[in-house]
C-alpha positions in Angstrom: -14.0 16.0 4.0 -13.7 14.1 0.8 -13.6 10.3 0.8 -14.1 7.2 -1.3 -16.6 4.6 -0.3 -14.6 1.5 0.5 -16.1 -2.0 0.4 -16.6 -5.1 -1.8 -19.2 -3.4 -3.9 -17.0 -0.3 -4.4 -14.0 -2.4 -5.4 -16.0 -4.3 -8.0 -17.5 -1.1 -9.4 -14.1 0.6 -9.7 -12.5 -2.3 -11.5 -15.3 -2.1 -14.1 -15.3 1.6 -14.7 -14.6 2.9 -18.2 -12.2 5.8 -18.6 -13.6 9.1 -19.8 -10.5 9.8 -21.9 -10.2 12.6 -24.5 -13.0 14.6 -23.1 -10.7 17.5 -22.5 -7.2 18.6 -23.2 -4.7 17.9 -20.5 -0.9 18.0 -20.1 0.1 14.7 -18.5 3.6 15.8 -17.7 2.3 18.9 -15.9 -0.1 16.7 -13.9 2.7 14.3 -13.0 4.8 17.2 -11.8 2.0 18.6 -9.7 0.9 15.4 -8.1 4.4 14.1 -7.4 5.2 17.4 -5.6 2.0 17.1 -3.5 2.9 13.5 -2.8 6.3 14.6 -1.4 4.5 17.0 0.9 2.1 14.2 2.0 4.9 11.7 2.7 6.6 14.3 5.0 3.2 15.0 6.7 2.4 11.4 7.2 5.7 10.8 8.9 4.4 13.0 11.7 1.2 11.1 12.3 0.5 8.2 14.7 -1.9 5.5 13.6 -2.9 1.8 14.1 -2.2 -0.7 11.3 -4.2 -4.0 11.3 -3.1 -6.8 9.0 -4.9 -10.0 8.3 -3.9 -12.6 5.7 -5.7 -15.9 5.1 -4.9 -18.9 3.0 -8.0 -19.9 1.0 -9.0 -22.9 -1.0 -9.7 -22.4 -4.7 -13.4 -21.8 -3.9 -12.4 -18.8 -1.8 -13.1 -20.4 1.6 -10.7 -20.1 4.5 -8.5 -23.2 4.7 -7.1 -22.7 8.1 -3.8 -20.9 7.7 -3.6 -17.2 8.6 -1.5 -14.3 9.8 -2.8 -11.5 11.9 -1.0 -8.5 13.5 -2.0 -5.2 14.9 0.8 -2.5 15.2 0.7 1.0 16.7 2.9 3.5 14.9 3.8 6.1 17.5 6.5 8.3 18.9 8.8 7.5 21.7 11.2 10.3 22.9 10.4 12.1 19.6 11.5 9.1 17.6 9.2 7.1 15.3 8.5 3.6 16.6 6.3 0.6 16.1 4.7 -1.5 18.8 3.0 -4.9 18.3 -0.2 -4.8 20.3 -1.7 -8.1 18.9 0.1 -10.9 17.2 -1.2 -14.5 17.6 1.0 -17.4 16.4 1.3 -17.4 12.6 -0.5 -20.5 11.3 0.1 -20.1 7.5 0.6 -23.7 6.2 1.6 -23.3 2.6 3.3 -19.9 2.4 5.7 -17.9 4.6 6.4 -14.2 5.0 9.6 -12.7 3.6 11.4 -9.3 4.1 9.9 -8.4 0.7 6.4 -8.9 2.1 7.2 -6.6 5.0 8.7 -4.0 2.6 5.5 -4.1 0.5 3.3 -3.7 3.5 5.3 -0.6 4.6 6.1 1.1 1.4 4.4 -0.4 -1.7 0.8 -1.0 -0.7 0.4 2.5 0.7 2.1 3.7 -2.5 3.5 7.3 -2.6 5.1 8.7 -5.8 7.2 11.8 -5.1 9.1 14.2 -7.3 12.4 12.4 -6.5 11.0 9.0 -7.5 9.2 9.7 -10.8 12.5 9.3 -12.8 12.5 5.6 -11.7 9.1 4.9 -13.3 7.5 4.9 -16.8 4.3 6.9 -16.1 1.7 6.9 -18.9 -1.6 8.9 -18.9 -4.6 6.7 -19.5 -7.5 9.2 -19.3 -10.0 10.6 -16.8 -12.4 8.7 -14.6 -14.7 9.3 -11.6 -14.4 7.4 -8.4 -17.7 8.1 -6.6 -18.0 11.8 -7.4 -14.3 12.5 -7.4 -12.8 13.4 -10.8 -9.5 11.6 -11.3 -6.6 11.4 -13.8 -5.5 7.8 -14.3 -1.9 6.7 -14.9 -0.1 3.4 -15.4 3.1 3.1 -13.4 5.9 0.7 -14.1 9.6 0.7 -12.9 12.1 1.5 -15.6 14.9 -0.5 -14.1 14.9 -2.5 -10.9 17.8 -2.5 -8.4 18.4 -5.6 -6.3 17.1 -5.3 -2.8 14.6 -2.6 -3.6 10.8 -3.0 -4.0 8.7 -1.1 -6.6 5.1 -0.6 -7.4 3.6 -1.7 -10.8 0.0 -0.9 -11.7 -2.3 2.0 -11.9 -2.9 5.1 -9.8 -5.9 7.5 -9.7 -5.0 11.1 -9.0 -7.6 13.5 -7.7 -8.1 16.3 -10.2 -8.5 19.0 -7.5 -6.0 18.1 -4.8 -3.5 16.4 -7.1 -2.9 13.4 -4.8 -3.2 9.6 -5.3 -6.6 8.5 -4.0 -6.5 4.9 -5.2 -3.8 2.5 -6.4 -4.2 -1.0 -8.0 -1.2 -3.2 -8.7 1.5 -5.3 -7.0 4.9 -5.1 -5.5 7.8 -6.1 -7.8 11.5 -6.5 -7.5 14.4 -8.7 -8.4 13.6 -11.9 -6.6 13.3 -15.6 -7.5 9.8 -15.9 -9.0 9.8 -19.7 -8.4 9.7 -19.2 -4.7 8.5 -15.6 -4.2 5.1 -14.4 -5.4 3.2 -11.3 -4.4 -0.6 -10.5 -4.7 -2.3 -7.8 -6.6 -4.0 -5.3 -4.3 -6.1 -2.2 -4.2 -5.4 0.6 -1.7 -7.9 3.4 -1.0 -7.1 6.7 0.6 -9.3 9.1 2.6 -8.8 12.8 3.2 -8.1 12.8 6.9 -7.0 16.3 7.8 -8.8 18.3 5.1 -5.5 18.6 3.1 -3.9 15.2 2.5 -5.2 11.9 1.4 -4.1 9.1 3.7 -4.2 5.3 3.0 -7.0 3.8 5.0 -7.7 0.4 3.4 -5.9 -2.2 1.3 -7.5 -5.4 0.0 -6.0 -8.3 -2.0 -7.7 -11.6 -3.2 -5.3 -13.3 -5.5 -3.8 -16.7 -6.4 -0.1 -17.0 -6.0 1.6 -19.2 -8.6 4.6 -21.0 -7.2 6.8 -23.6 -9.1 5.1 -26.6 -7.4 1.7 -25.2 -6.3 -0.9 -22.5 -6.5 -2.2 -20.8 -3.4 -5.1 -18.4 -3.1 -4.8 -15.8 -0.4 -6.9 -12.9 0.9 -5.4 -10.0 2.7 -6.8 -6.8 4.3 -4.8 -3.9 5.8 -6.6 -1.1 7.8 -4.9 2.1 8.8 -6.9 3.8 11.5 -6.9 6.5 14.2 -4.5 8.9 12.4 -3.4 11.6 14.9 -0.9 14.4 14.2 2.2 14.3 16.5 3.0 17.8 17.5 6.6 17.2 18.9 9.7 17.4 16.8 10.1 14.0 15.2 13.0 12.0 13.9 12.0 9.1 11.7 13.4 5.7 12.7 12.5 2.4 11.1 14.2 -1.0 10.9 12.4 -3.1 13.4 9.5 -3.4 15.7 10.0 -1.9 19.2 9.2 -4.3 22.0 8.4 -2.1 25.0 8.9 -5.0 27.4 12.3 -6.1 26.2 13.5 -3.1 24.3 14.5 -5.4 21.4 13.7 -5.8 17.7 11.6 -8.5 16.3 13.4 -11.0 14.1 12.7 -10.9 10.3 10.0 -13.2 8.9 10.9 -16.6 7.3 11.1 -17.2 3.6 8.3 -18.4 1.5 8.2 -22.2 0.9 
């Protein structure tokens, strides 16, 4: 099993790493084609896994201390009658005081923070090769990723990705979710997402961390967020992917969308 060490010390070390560029001759386009094809395989594979997702977001004062407001939620992603479903297993009352959650935040949590870049999506991005690095002892190709053109209602990733030079999969991403929104009232944090090789073949996202200051028109708000993806287990039945809401086993209804940011 190959894995990255995840933690505060590792995060700080990775940010300060220097690329080992130009040490060998590589064909960036060939690497992009290889890893995007492998990412497409991975996305299909992950759609057949159950797991638990734990999210915690805190409002901080400018010194980095919790200031009272927070959002916590634990969801199980599972299969019900061979259909993909989500079940909230823990969700205390949201006490965020200065910011609110939007549909864009939910979209980023689902698709942008565990970023996957497949063959069908590479045409949407400008992807530039930055060089080679090592994360722990894992050799990586590093690329910058930025959307070429944004479509209203769609979320994109903008930042950097580290691609394992043996398995040709993203093992770390650093950046933020972007899209066509009102920047005066909608801000999104920069984050780091780490992956771990769970099944000996594919790298699965296991940890996302953000500690950033959001700059609104009338105020600044520092936030800290962690997302943990745990207990991956392959579902052996025939699956049909279904998203669009959170399944409530007691009522059989869908949770309402979050409120807008203030």
